[in-house]
DRENDRENNU-500532 format. One record per residue (C-alpha): residue number from 1; residue in three letters; z, x, y. Coordinates in Angstrom, 3 decimals, decimal comma. Each point is the difference from the previous one (the first is absolute). Layout:
DRENDRENNU-500532
seq:type:z:x:y
NUM:Ala:Z:X:Y
...
END
This chain:
DRENDRENNU-500532
seq:type:z:x:y
1:Met:0,000:0,000:0,000
2:Thr:-0,939:1,350:3,411
3:Ala:2,706:-0,451:2,605
4:Arg:-0,919:-2,131:2,989
5:Pro:0,513:1,682:3,400
6:Ser:2,435:-2,729:0,978
7:Glu:2,342:1,058:-2,790
8:Tyr:0,810:3,179:1,917
9:Thr:0,523:-1,588:3,404
10:Ala:3,670:-0,964:-0,226
11:Ala:1,122:3,288:-1,548
12:Leu:-1,947:2,134:2,488
13:Thr:1,217:-2,090:2,923
14:Ala:3,572:0,434:-1,181
15:Ala:-0,535:3,726:-0,455
16:Ala:-1,464:0,343:3,493
17:Asp:2,889:-1,939:1,516
18:Gln:2,590:2,055:-1,867
19:Ala:-1,741:3,253:0,918
20:Gln:-0,041:-0,940:3,687
21:Arg:3,658:-0,991:-0,206
22:Trp:0,866:3,342:-1,594
23:Leu:-1,941:2,054:2,537
24:Ala:1,580:-1,946:2,873
25:Ser:3,483:0,770:-1,365
26:Val:-0,497:3,771:-0,331
27:Pro:0,808:1,063:3,606
28:Asp:3,415:-1,705:0,005
29:Arg:1,224:0,036:-3,589
30:Pro:2,177:2,814:-1,392
31:Val:-2,125:2,774:-1,463
32:Pro:1,897:0,404:-3,319
33:Pro:-0,133:-2,768:-2,652
34:Gln:2,966:-2,347:0,145
35:Arg:0,377:-0,627:-3,750
36:Asn:-0,600:2,182:-3,041
37:Ala:-2,099:-0,757:-3,088
38:Asp:2,981:-1,110:-2,085
39:Glu:1,033:-2,469:2,691
40:Leu:-3,543:-1,397:0,148
41:Arg:-0,356:-0,505:-3,734
42:Ser:1,035:-3,654:-0,086
43:Ala:-2,351:-0,883:2,872
44:Phe:-2,991:0,905:-2,186
45:Gly:1,306:-1,851:-3,067
46:Glu:1,691:1,181:-3,154
47:Ser:-2,606:-1,359:-2,404
48:Val:-3,619:-1,111:-0,092
49:Pro:-0,291:-3,541:1,393
50:Asp:-0,864:-2,711:-2,538
51:Gly:-2,569:-1,611:2,269
52:Gly:-2,351:1,164:2,711
53:Ser:0,197:-0,273:3,772
54:Asp:-2,647:-0,564:2,619
55:Pro:-1,385:3,240:1,467
56:Ala:1,220:-0,536:3,570
57:Ser:3,572:-0,579:-1,110
58:Val:-0,141:3,153:-2,109
59:Val:-1,119:2,041:3,020
60:Asn:2,743:-1,479:2,174
61:Leu:2,658:0,547:-2,667
62:Leu:-1,088:3,619:-0,382
63:Ala:0,187:0,643:3,745
64:Glu:3,408:-1,619:0,366
65:Ala:1,487:1,689:-3,075
66:Ala:-1,250:3,463:0,916
67:Asp:0,773:-0,089:3,721
68:Pro:3,628:1,240:-0,100
69:Gly:-1,090:2,932:-2,144
70:Leu:-2,910:1,152:2,136
71:Met:0,269:3,219:1,977
72:Ser:-1,671:-0,044:3,396
73:Met:-2,306:2,895:-0,779
74:Ala:-2,392:-1,440:2,579
75:Ser:2,611:0,528:2,733
76:Gly:-0,637:2,577:2,676
77:Arg:3,549:1,235:-0,671
78:Phe:-0,549:0,686:-3,710
79:Tyr:-0,146:3,753:-0,619
80:Gly:0,820:0,175:-3,699
81:Trp:-1,882:2,268:-2,384
82:Val:-3,594:0,147:1,378
83:Ile:-1,161:-3,598:0,137
84:Gly:-2,356:-1,412:2,588
85:Gly:-0,412:-3,574:1,150
86:Thr:-3,139:-2,099:-0,310
87:Leu:-2,738:-0,257:2,591
88:Pro:-1,165:-3,605:0,605
89:Ala:-3,604:0,620:-1,079
90:Ala:1,163:1,797:-3,138
91:Leu:2,321:-2,879:-0,917
92:Gly:-2,759:-2,553:0,510
93:Ala:-2,382:2,081:-2,114
94:Asp:2,633:0,292:-2,718
95:Trp:0,273:-3,791:-0,175
96:Leu:-3,761:-0,196:-0,434
97:Val:0,121:2,604:-2,757
98:Ser:2,419:-2,230:-1,910
99:Ala:-2,089:-3,125:0,640
100:Trp:-3,240:1,688:-1,035
101:Asp:1,724:1,326:-3,150
102:Gln:-2,654:2,648:-0,655
103:Asn:0,351:2,754:-2,562
104:Ala:-0,885:3,010:2,135
105:Gly:-0,596:2,291:-2,962
106:Met:-3,752:-0,504:-0,348
107:Arg:-2,562:0,471:2,743
108:Gly:-2,529:-2,441:-1,408
109:Ala:2,497:-2,753:-0,828
110:Ser:1,692:-0,240:3,404
111:Pro:-2,306:1,657:2,549
112:Gly:1,522:-1,771:3,007
113:Val:3,427:1,612:-0,300
114:Val:-1,334:3,291:-1,382
115:Ala:-2,312:0,405:3,006
116:Ala:2,977:-0,563:2,318
117:Glu:2,035:2,592:-1,911
118:Glu:-2,859:2,489:0,082
119:Ala:-0,255:-0,438:3,766
120:Ala:3,750:0,532:0,298
121:Gly:-0,320:3,164:-2,070
122:Arg:-2,790:1,395:2,183
123:Trp:1,975:-0,773:3,135
124:Leu:3,130:1,669:-1,371
125:Leu:-1,881:3,205:-0,766
126:Asp:-1,432:-0,027:3,500
127:Leu:3,326:-0,702:1,724
128:Leu:1,870:2,582:-2,063
129:Gly:-2,668:2,677:0,339
130:Leu:-0,468:0,353:-3,755
131:Pro:-3,254:0,712:-1,866
132:Ala:-2,412:-2,933:0,256
133:Thr:-1,023:0,534:-3,636
134:Ala:3,547:-0,428:-1,357
135:Asp:0,925:-2,896:-2,269
136:Val:2,553:-2,547:1,228
137:Gly:2,032:-2,171:-2,352
138:Phe:2,438:-2,771:0,910
139:Val:3,128:0,062:-2,156
140:Thr:3,443:-1,586:0,113
141:Gly:1,787:2,587:2,117
142:Ala:0,538:3,674:0,727
143:Thr:1,393:0,687:-3,481
144:Met:-3,168:-1,189:-1,700
145:Ala:-2,122:1,671:2,677
146:Asn:1,665:3,299:-0,910
147:Phe:-0,420:-0,824:-3,683
148:Ser:-3,723:-0,702:0,378
149:Cys:-0,675:3,136:2,026
150:Leu:1,997:2,158:-2,396
151:Ala:-1,822:-1,563:-2,958
152:Ala:-3,250:1,172:1,586
153:Ala:1,560:3,409:0,614
154:Arg:1,143:0,272:-3,629
155:Gln:-3,473:-0,960:-1,192
156:Arg:-1,697:2,584:2,203
157:Val:2,254:3,025:-0,567
158:Leu:-0,045:-0,488:-3,776
159:Ala:-3,783:-0,426:-0,004
160:Asp:-0,289:3,219:2,011
161:Ala:2,107:1,674:-2,705
162:Gly:-2,440:-1,220:-2,668
163:Trp:2,207:-2,790:-1,341
164:Asp:-1,446:-3,472:-0,714
165:Leu:2,950:-2,211:0,929
166:Pro:-1,560:-3,402:-0,871
167:Leu:-0,933:1,287:-3,448
168:His:3,023:2,109:-0,934
169:Gly:2,831:-1,322:2,166
170:Leu:2,772:2,265:1,265
171:Ser:1,254:1,202:-3,365
172:Gly:-1,018:3,636:-0,336
173:Ser:-1,533:0,173:3,470
174:Pro:0,566:2,864:2,415
175:Lys:3,201:-0,446:2,008
176:Val:-0,601:-1,652:3,371
177:Arg:2,301:1,529:2,611
178:Val:0,901:-2,354:2,842
179:Ile:1,496:1,648:3,089
180:Val:1,977:-2,040:2,523
181:Gly:2,256:0,520:2,965
182:Ala:3,717:-0,227:-0,679
183:Glu:0,089:-3,106:2,229
184:Arg:-2,909:-1,940:-1,486
185:His:0,338:-3,766:-0,389
186:Ala:1,262:-1,323:-3,334
187:Ser:-3,274:-1,894:-0,516
188:Ile:-1,672:3,347:-0,742
189:Asp:2,427:0,715:-2,837
190:Ile:-0,344:-3,439:-1,562
191:Ala:-3,808:0,183:0,233
192:Leu:0,086:3,349:-1,804
193:Ser:2,234:-1,542:-2,636
194:Tyr:-2,425:-2,896:-0,497
195:Leu:-2,808:2,542:-0,406
196:Gly:1,871:2,077:-2,564
197:Leu:0,013:3,081:2,211
198:Gly:3,744:0,551:-0,025
199:Ala:2,239:1,416:2,691
200:Pro:-1,711:1,826:2,885
201:Ile:0,676:3,481:1,350
202:Ala:1,867:-0,272:3,308
203:Val:-0,703:2,304:2,935
204:Pro:2,705:0,473:2,658
205:Thr:-0,270:-2,020:3,196
206:Asp:1,266:0,649:3,514
207:Glu:2,720:-1,924:1,846
208:Gln:-2,441:-2,847:0,756
209:Gly:-1,268:-0,320:-3,578
210:Arg:-3,283:1,884:0,491
211:Ile:-1,257:2,139:-2,871
212:Gln:0,241:3,723:0,747
213:Pro:-3,536:1,475:-0,116
214:Asp:1,203:3,543:-0,772
215:Ala:2,040:-1,231:-2,961
216:Leu:-2,987:-2,005:-1,228
217:Ala:-2,312:3,014:0,253
218:Gln:2,503:2,162:-1,862
219:Leu:0,332:-2,570:-2,790
220:Leu:-3,765:-0,452:-0,413
221:Thr:-0,569:3,746:-0,030
222:Gly:2,501:0,399:-2,815
223:Leu:-1,479:-2,719:-2,221
224:Glu:-2,528:0,689:-2,722
225:Pro:-3,345:-1,776:0,597
226:Gly:0,033:-3,562:-1,310
227:Pro:-0,178:-3,687:0,955
228:Thr:2,031:-0,434:3,188
229:Ile:0,693:-2,872:2,386
230:Leu:1,758:0,344:3,363
231:Cys:1,635:-3,044:1,626
232:Leu:0,471:0,115:3,770
233:Gln:1,609:-2,509:2,320
234:Ala:-1,088:-1,813:3,146
235:Gly:3,250:-1,512:1,198
236:Asn:3,281:1,023:-1,598
237:Val:1,978:-3,123:-0,837
238:His:3,019:1,285:1,941
239:Ser:-1,259:2,217:2,811
240:Gly:-3,540:-1,330:0,292
241:Ser:-1,221:3,608:-0,035
242:Phe:-3,439:1,141:-1,194
243:Asp:-0,872:2,996:-2,141
244:Asp:-2,219:2,760:1,396
245:Phe:-3,236:-1,186:-1,554
246:Thr:-2,296:2,710:1,278
247:Glu:1,914:2,896:-1,519
248:Thr:1,213:-1,699:-3,188
249:Ile:-3,342:-1,549:-0,947
250:Ala:-1,822:3,282:0,576
251:Val:2,328:2,001:-2,250
252:Ala:-0,001:-2,711:-2,673
253:His:-3,792:-0,134:-0,102
254:Glu:-0,139:3,783:-0,229
255:His:1,884:-0,364:-3,285
256:Gly:-2,182:-2,865:-1,257
257:Ala:2,582:-2,744:0,476
258:Trp:-0,697:-3,654:0,733
259:Val:1,839:-1,057:3,176
260:His:1,422:-3,493:0,371
261:Val:1,567:-1,391:3,191
262:Asp:2,700:-2,663:-0,269
263:Gly:-0,301:-1,798:3,336
264:Ala:1,625:-3,352:-0,715
265:Phe:0,668:-0,618:3,686
266:Gly:-0,945:3,266:1,684
267:Leu:-3,699:0,064:-0,873
268:Trp:-0,565:-2,456:2,840
269:Ala:0,856:2,665:2,584
270:Ala:-3,619:1,103:-0,379
271:Ala:-1,159:-3,212:1,696
272:Ser:1,847:0,856:3,222
273:Gly:-1,368:2,563:2,411
274:Ala:3,537:0,703:1,171
275:His:1,295:0,735:-3,488
276:Arg:-2,983:1,203:-2,004
277:Ser:1,185:3,585:0,371
278:Leu:2,722:-0,850:-2,524
279:Val:-2,659:-0,093:-2,746
280:Thr:-2,206:2,864:1,176
281:Gly:-1,941:1,379:-2,954
282:Tyr:0,968:-2,748:-2,462
283:Glu:-3,608:-1,137:-0,401
284:Ala:-0,582:3,099:-2,169
285:Ala:2,245:-1,411:-2,757
286:Asp:-1,396:-1,654:-3,137
287:Ser:1,888:-3,312:0,067
288:Trp:2,215:-2,063:2,273
289:Ala:2,350:-2,956:-0,542
290:Thr:1,307:-2,497:2,516
291:Asp:1,424:-3,489:0,305
292:Ala:-1,559:-2,593:2,286
293:His:3,070:-2,249:-0,033
294:Lys:1,912:2,735:1,767
295:Thr:-1,574:1,323:3,199
296:Leu:-3,043:-2,301:0,044
297:Asn:2,187:-3,122:-0,404
298:Val:-1,898:-1,996:-2,617
299:Pro:1,845:-2,212:-2,528
300:Tyr:1,259:1,294:-3,319
301:Asp:-1,487:1,351:-2,149
302:Cys:-2,557:2,558:1,159
303:Gly:-0,024:3,694:-0,772
304:Val:-3,106:2,124:0,491
305:Cys:-1,179:2,908:-2,127
306:Ile:-2,706:2,262:1,405
307:Val:-1,742:2,664:-2,102
308:Ala:-2,611:2,412:1,329
309:Asp:-1,715:0,321:-3,395
310:Pro:-0,912:-3,521:-1,189
311:Ala:-1,039:1,294:-3,429
312:Ser:3,526:1,230:-0,742
313:Leu:1,617:-3,292:1,019
314:Arg:-2,461:-2,107:-1,973
315:Ala:0,267:2,238:-3,058
316:Ala:3,773:-0,376:0,104
317:Leu:0,276:-3,742:0,619
318:Gly:-3,411:-1,585:-0,680
319:Ile:-0,585:-2,349:-2,915
320:Gln:-3,104:-1,221:-1,816
321:Ala:-0,265:-3,196:-2,027
322:Ser:-3,075:-2,014:-0,936
323:Tyr:1,389:-3,288:1,309
324:Leu:0,642:1,333:3,513
325:Phe:-2,399:-0,164:2,947
326:His:-0,848:3,633:0,690
327:Asp:-1,614:0,980:3,278
328:Ser:-2,087:3,157:0,270
329:Ala:1,890:0,867:3,196
330:Gly:3,290:-0,090:-1,871
331:Asp:2,718:-2,630:-0,073
332:Pro:3,441:-0,227:1,605
333:Leu:1,580:0,040:-3,474
334:Asp:-1,360:3,542:-0,424
335:Lys:2,286:1,248:2,779
336:Val:3,372:-1,615:-0,769
337:Pro:2,241:-0,501:-3,055
338:Glu:-0,723:-3,754:-0,124
339:Met:-2,902:-1,959:-1,425
340:Ser:1,187:-3,200:1,632
341:Arg:1,507:-0,157:3,476
342:Arg:0,070:-2,006:3,176
343:Ala:-2,184:1,131:2,899
344:Arg:2,789:1,897:1,725
345:Gly:-2,446:2,024:2,078
346:Val:-1,168:-3,107:1,898
347:Pro:3,123:-0,135:2,227
348:Val:-0,639:3,684:0,770
349:Trp:-3,463:-0,936:1,270
350:Ala:1,544:-2,826:2,061
351:Ala:2,638:2,308:1,485
352:Leu:-2,596:2,592:0,989
353:Gln:-2,379:-2,638:1,339
354:Ser:2,749:-1,533:2,135
355:Leu:1,340:3,304:1,338
356:Gly:-3,129:2,095:0,321
357:Arg:0,132:3,777:0,315
358:Ser:1,975:-0,100:3,261
359:Gly:2,437:-2,582:-1,345
360:Val:0,835:2,080:-3,068
361:Ala:0,668:3,023:2,208
362:Asp:2,140:-2,096:2,337
363:Leu:1,981:-1,399:-2,949
364:Ile:0,817:3,500:-1,238
365:Asp:0,849:1,267:3,473
366:Arg:2,372:-2,920:0,622
367:Leu:1,796:0,551:-3,313
368:Val:0,563:3,656:0,863
369:Ala:1,097:-0,850:3,542
370:Asn:2,511:-2,528:-1,316
371:Ala:1,377:2,523:-2,485
372:Arg:0,509:2,507:2,798
373:Ala:1,622:-2,636:2,221
374:Leu:2,407:-0,915:-2,800
375:Ala:0,794:3,659:-0,604
376:Ala:0,678:0,566:3,691
377:Gly:2,087:-3,142:0,424
378:Ile:2,042:0,284:-3,186
379:Gly:0,254:3,770:0,322
380:Gly:1,665:-0,507:3,363
381:Leu:2,863:-1,994:-1,514
382:Glu:3,330:1,744:-0,516
383:Gly:0,273:1,817:-3,308
384:Val:-3,644:-0,505:-1,040
385:Glu:-2,129:2,905:-1,149
386:Val:-3,773:-0,326:-0,428
387:Leu:-0,800:2,286:-2,917
388:Asn:-3,799:0,187:0,009
389:Asp:-2,760:0,924:2,382
390:Val:-1,466:-3,419:0,823
391:Val:-3,684:0,827:-0,367
392:Tyr:-1,091:-3,339:-1,433
393:Thr:1,759:-3,254:-0,929
394:Gln:3,155:1,189:-1,792
395:Val:3,456:0,545:1,481
396:Cys:3,055:1,272:-1,916
397:Ile:3,468:-0,195:1,508
398:Ser:3,560:0,757:-1,008
399:Ile:3,263:-0,992:1,627
400:Gly:2,665:2,533:-0,788
401:Asp:0,676:0,530:-3,704
402:Asp:-1,553:-1,804:-2,990
403:Glu:2,764:-2,597:-0,161
404:Arg:-0,395:-0,977:3,641
405:Thr:-3,778:-0,166:-0,300
406:Arg:0,293:-2,343:-2,991
407:Ala:2,470:-2,152:1,918
408:Val:-2,365:-0,308:2,969
409:Glu:-2,854:-0,907:-2,346
410:Gln:2,042:-2,759:-1,632
411:Ser:1,086:-1,289:3,389
412:Leu:-3,635:-0,124:1,116
413:Leu:-0,994:-2,062:-3,025
414:Ala:2,911:-2,377:0,528
415:Asp:-0,951:-0,404:3,663
416:Gly:-3,474:-1,180:-1,067
417:Ala:-1,882:0,782:3,218
418:Thr:-1,891:2,874:-1,593
419:Trp:-0,553:1,685:-3,365
420:Met:0,211:3,767:-0,343
421:Ser:0,341:1,352:-3,517
422:Gly:2,308:2,736:-1,209
423:Ser:-1,159:3,109:-1,850
424:Arg:0,915:3,620:-0,661
425:Trp:-1,914:2,876:1,552
426:Asn:0,741:3,719:0,035
427:Gly:3,337:-0,642:-1,663
428:Arg:1,191:-2,547:2,554
429:Gln:0,424:-3,760:0,058
430:Ile:-2,364:-1,422:2,612
431:Ile:-1,322:-3,209:1,477
432:Arg:-3,783:0,012:-0,176
433:Ile:-2,170:-1,902:2,462
434:Ser:-3,639:-0,658:-0,876
435:Val:-2,006:-1,566:2,815
436:Ser:-2,920:-1,757:-1,662
437:Asn:-0,279:-3,511:1,452
438:Trp:-2,740:-0,866:2,469
439:Thr:2,292:-2,535:1,735
440:Thr:2,752:2,462:0,954
441:Asp:0,247:0,039:3,800
442:Asp:2,271:1,298:2,753
443:Glu:2,395:-2,919:-0,433
444:Asp:0,316:0,695:-3,724
445:Val:0,718:3,646:0,735
446:Thr:2,664:-0,924:2,554
447:Glu:1,651:-2,528:-2,335
448:Ser:-0,070:2,485:-2,874
449:Ile:1,699:2,692:2,065
450:Ala:2,626:-2,547:1,047
451:Ala:0,580:-0,904:-3,667
452:Val:0,628:3,643:-0,881
453:Arg:2,400:0,258:2,940
454:Arg:1,917:-3,037:-1,278
455:Ala:0,155:1,466:-3,507
456:Ile:1,334:3,309:1,310
457:Thr:2,670:-1,779:2,047
458:Ala:0,973:-2,235:-2,938
459:Thr:0,506:3,001:-2,280
460:Glu:1,978:2,218:2,345
461:Pro:3,077:1,335:-1,820
462:Ser:2,303:-1,713:2,492
463:Ala:-1,834:-3,335:-0,187
END
C-alpha cells in the first residue's frame, strides 16, 4: 500500500510545531538537562503498548517526554566538548533529507542527493585549499572520518610494501607503524584499534600539545624502512593548537610515510584568511578528517573524510556486488564504511550555499573572537589562570588547585546559565571551553563570564 500524502500531514505539523517550540525555548532555558535518563524512563513507557497511537500524538508525546532531559546544545552559552549548533538552512535541508528518505550510497539510484553531496565535496576542497582531485566521503563523525582515512593509509602503505591486504588480510603482513603526538585525540587510538593496527608510537609534544618536529625526525631516522603512517593534528582538543605541518610532513614523506591530519574542528581554519596560517603546509598531507557538525554547524551526524589518492580509499572501503547500481565515476559507498546511509552531505551543501565563502570565513573568525573574549573576561577574574595560548576556539582555565576547579565546575553546572566541561590537561584539573556555536554573541559571552564569577564566589572557602 502506498501512503497518501495526507497521512503525513498531522505528524509533520506536530513535529514542526514542537521543533519551533524547542528552538524558541533555547535562549532562556537552563543549558544542562533537568532530569536524567533513569528519571525519564517511566515517561517513555515500561513496556510495548498493546495498541497503536495516531502519529501526531506519538510526536507530541515524544517531545513532551524528552524535553526535561534535553541539553541546550543549541545555546550560544554551550561550550561543552566541541559541539556546534545548527544553521537554519542546514536544519531545513536535514528535514528534507529525512522526508526524501534516499539511500545515498549509489550514484545511479539517488542522483539528486548524490549530486548535492558531490557539489558540497568540491566546495569543501576549494574552501580548505586541498587537492581538487581528492576523494570526499561523508561519514558519521570525526571518529569514522579518521577510521576511513587510516583505512586508506593502511591499504596504501601495505601495498607499497608488496602486501595484498584484501587477499591476505593482516595476518603475516609487515608491521604498520603508526606515529602520533603524545596529545592526539582518543578517536585516533580507537580507529587504529578498529583497523587492527594496535597501539601507536607516541612522539613528545610541547606545552601546547604540538608534536615536536625534532623528536619526530629522530624517531623516523632510527626506524628500519617499512610501512609507516604519521597522524598530525589541526586543533588540539584542549589548547586548540596546530602541529607544524610544513616541517613534519616534509620529514615524514622523506621516510616514505603516509601523513594523516586529524582536523575535527581545526581544519576549518583554512577557510579563514585571518587564520589560514594555522594550517600552513597541511595541503601536502595524504588525508584529512573533519566534522561538519562542529565548526560548520550542520546537524548530527556528519563527519568528512578526505583522501588525496582516491584509489587507496576506494580499494580500502569499496564494495562490488551484482545487484548494486555501479556508476563508472564511482559511488559514494566506495568512500565510506557504509553501503546504506542517509544523505548527510546535503546539509553541508545547504550550509555552504547559505553562508558562501565570506560567510564561512566570518563564522570562523567570530568563533575565535568569542573564544578570545571569554579568555580575556574569565582570565581577569580573581584566582583564574588561562592555561593555553588561545589561537583558535579552545580555552582552558583553572581556579587554584584541582579540588577548587572541580568545585567551580560543579557550581557552573548547577547554575545552568552555561555549560563548560571539566577535563585534565598537563596533569591539572581544568575547565575546558569550546566555542563552536554560530549563535554565540557578545551577550552570551558577557553572561558566561558572569556565570563563572558567580561560581567562583559560591565556592570561596569562606562561603
